[in-house]
C-alpha positions as CSV (number, residue, x, y, z in Angstrom):
1,M,0.0,0.0,0.0
2,I,0.9,3.6,-0.3
3,D,2.5,5.1,2.8
4,G,-0.1,6.7,5.0
5,M,-3.0,5.2,3.1
6,I,-5.4,2.4,4.1
7,T,-8.3,0.6,2.5
8,V,-11.9,1.6,3.2
9,T,-12.4,-1.6,5.2
10,E,-9.4,-0.7,7.4
11,A,-10.7,2.9,7.7
12,S,-14.1,1.8,8.8
13,Q,-12.7,-0.5,11.4
14,L,-10.3,2.3,12.7
15,A,-13.1,4.9,12.8
16,G,-15.7,2.6,14.1
17,C,-18.2,3.3,11.3
18,D,-19.6,1.7,8.2
19,G,-17.6,1.4,5.0
20,S,-20.5,3.1,3.1
21,Y,-20.1,6.1,5.3
22,I,-16.4,6.3,4.6
23,R,-17.0,6.0,0.8
24,R,-19.7,8.8,1.0
25,L,-17.2,11.1,2.8
26,L,-14.6,10.3,0.1
27,R,-17.1,11.1,-2.7
28,E,-18.1,14.3,-1.0
29,G,-14.4,15.3,-0.5
30,R,-14.8,15.4,3.2
31,L,-12.2,12.7,3.7
32,R,-8.9,12.6,1.7
33,G,-8.3,9.5,-0.4
34,K,-7.5,8.2,-3.9
35,Q,-9.8,6.2,-6.1
36,V,-7.4,3.5,-7.5
37,T,-10.1,1.6,-9.5
38,P,-13.8,2.0,-9.7
39,R,-14.2,-0.2,-6.6
40,L,-11.0,0.5,-4.7
41,W,-10.3,3.6,-2.6
42,L,-7.3,4.3,-0.5
43,V,-8.0,6.5,2.5
44,S,-5.7,8.9,4.4
45,K,-4.9,7.2,7.7
46,A,-4.4,10.5,9.4
47,D,-7.8,11.8,8.2
48,T,-9.4,8.6,9.4
49,Q,-7.9,9.0,12.9
50,Q,-9.2,12.6,13.0
51,L,-12.7,11.3,11.9
52,K,-12.6,8.8,14.8
53,K,-11.9,11.6,17.2
54,E,-14.8,13.6,15.8
55,L,-17.2,10.7,15.9
56,S,-16.3,9.8,19.5
57,T,-16.7,13.4,20.6
58,R,-20.1,13.7,18.8
59,S,-21.4,10.5,20.3
60,I,-20.3,11.6,23.8
61,G,-22.2,14.9,23.3
62,Q,-25.3,13.0,22.1
63,R,-25.3,10.7,25.1
64,N,-25.1,13.7,27.5
65,A,-27.6,15.8,25.7
66,P,-30.9,16.4,27.5
67,K,-33.8,14.2,26.4
68,K,-36.5,15.9,24.4
69,H,-39.9,15.7,25.9
70,R,-42.9,15.0,23.6
């Protein structure tokens, strides 16, 4: 593999999210990566680690958020 790049499968395992979410972020340009073939993306490992931090911070905030009353 290219230095600093990982597969979508590895990125999804590292970030703790689904591969389809990783691919969507890649298509939208919100995550750096390189499309090697129509079915193979290589993802920036550093960006994936940052995504993991953002997702864990977001989930902590959601758990501590006050419940909405109906």
